[in-house]
N, C-alpha and C positions, 0 to 999 in steps of 0.2 A: 503492502499500500505505499502513495506517496513516494513513488520511485527518486521520477526528478525530480519532485521537490525536497526532498531528505538528498540530493544528491547536490543540487545547488544549493541549499541553503548548509549540507557540509564543506562546498567550499567558500560560502561567505564567513563559517566560522573559522576556517583554519586560518585566512586570510586578516581575522578582527582575531585573534586570540588574544592578543596582548590585553585587548581592552577590557576581556569579561572582567579582573580582576579589580573591576569598580564597585562588585556585587561586596566585595569583601572592605573595601576603602574607603569606601563612601556612605556618611550617616544620610539619614531622611533627609536631610535638609537638601544637603550639598546634592542629592541623588535625583531630587526634584529640580534643582537649576541645573543638570545636567540635560535633564530628559528635555528640558524646556527649550535651553538653548540650541540642542542640537534641532530640535523642532522647528523651533524658530529661525535654523539657518540652514532649510532643506538639506543635512548632513548625510550624509549613503557612510557613515561611521557607525559602528556598531558597539551598544554598549550591554555590558553582560544586567541581566535581567532571572536572577536564579532567588531570591528571596523572595517571600511573601510580601514583604511590606515594601519591598523595591516594584513589583508587578502589579501590587494597587495604586503604584503611585504612574506608574504606564497607562491605567486602564482606564486613570482618573483623567488625563491627559487626551488620550487616543478619544474619549466622551465630548472633554470640553472642546477641543479644536478640532473633531470630525465636522465637514461641509457635507456628506454623502451617508456613507452607511458607516459601521462597525461592524463586523466578523469575528463571530467567537465557537472555536471550536476546544471544549475540555471536556471533562469527565462530568463534573455535575456545579461547576458555578462554585467552589470552595469557598466559604465563610472566612477563611482567612485573607482573605482574596476581595473576593467582592464585598463581602459585610462590611468591611470598611467605610465608616459615613460619606470620606469623601466620595470612592467610588457613586457610593450612593444617587449622594448627591449628583455629581456629575454625569452621572448617566439622566437624572431625571431633566437637568438642565438639555440634554440632548434631545429629550424627547418633546420636552416644550418647545424647539427650534421651528419644528414644522416640516424640515426638508431635513430631518437628520434618521434615517433609520439603525433599527439595532438587532441585526439577526443572530438568533443562541443555539447552536447545535451540540448537544453532551450528550454523552455516554451512556451516562444511568441511568434509572427509570424519573428518579425528582431531581431537582435542584436542593443544593444544599440546603439544610432550614439557618434563616437567620436574617439581617436585615436585606438582603438585594430579594433573595424569594419575597421576600414583604412588597420588596417596586414591584418586581413581577403579578404579585396579586393586582394590586391597586393599578397596574396600565395594563389585564388583559384583554380589554376590548381595544386598546390600539391598534391602530391597521400597522404604523410604523417599527410595532415591538412583534416579532418573528422569534416563537422557543419553539427548538424539533429536536427529536429524540432519532440517533440514526438505527437503521434498523439490522445490518448486517454485525452479525456477530463478533467478526475477523475485526469490523472498524471498533465495536463497542470494547474490545480489550487491548485496542493500540494503545502503546505508550504516549503517542507522542501528541502535543499540545501546542494549538497554532492560533492566532486572531490577525487580521486586519483592519487598518484605521483609513478611510476610503481605498485608492489606488495606489498610496504610496507606504506609510509605516505600518508596520507588522513586528511582532514577537512569536519568536517557534523554540521548540521544546524537542527537541525531536525523541527524548525518553525522561517522562516525568518521575520516574524511578530514581536516576541520576539526578533530578533536582538539577539542571543546568542548561540555562535558558539564554538567547540573546534577542535584541531589539534593536532598531535601526531605524531613524525614521523619514529615511527617503531613499526606497532599494525599490521602485512602479518592475520591471522586470519579476523579483522574487516574488512580489506583492500580487503582481499577475498571474503566476502560475500558481501561487495557493487559490487566487480566488475560484480559480479556471476549476480545480478540484472539490474547492468548498461550495461550490453552487450546485458540482456534479454528488454530492454527499447530502445536501440541504434540501435538493429534487426528490431525492429518491429518500428521505426518512419521512418522520411522522410527527403531524403537534402536537403537542401536547398541550392537554388541559390543567392551568394553576386550579384545584379546588380553592372555594371561598373560604375562610375564615372568619369564622364569625367573632365578633370583640367580646369577651368576657361581660358578663352583666353580671352586676353585684346583686346579691337578694337580700 
């Protein structure tokens, strides 16, 4: 699965191996500044994105800066990443812009419980938000995670068990490869119905 994308991403990863140390040496404030600078410059330099806190910062930036669509393929929208307040708030801002869509494709039967699941529930009727689950068992068990903002920025993790990911803010060729694969997977997937959770009523 994803043979061509893995090959392309592997070449990118070899080329930017020296930058991946950013995960270890940058605190959250400096990491956020680095992401915002790379995005503003539309840089093709990669930055490590393996820590959950760094992944959350990246998704916040994706949602805040998207002009068209954010596509996410992951296991279950892990609450340690997507449950962060800044991620939920930026996703809400994205949908409120009316011209930005969010497509989410997960492997598990349901998203991880937490604030982002609540966001999905609150926006379940918004046509700009689409949530689906992949159908093929081989795809459901694949260790890969990847996401794309618009047609240029991306996050790529070949094997989430090894917890080693990178992000590039401007890589239209690689983003295009990932989008092509994503759209095929999305078209062959099943829409997920998010159950409505009724608020607790004091007695």
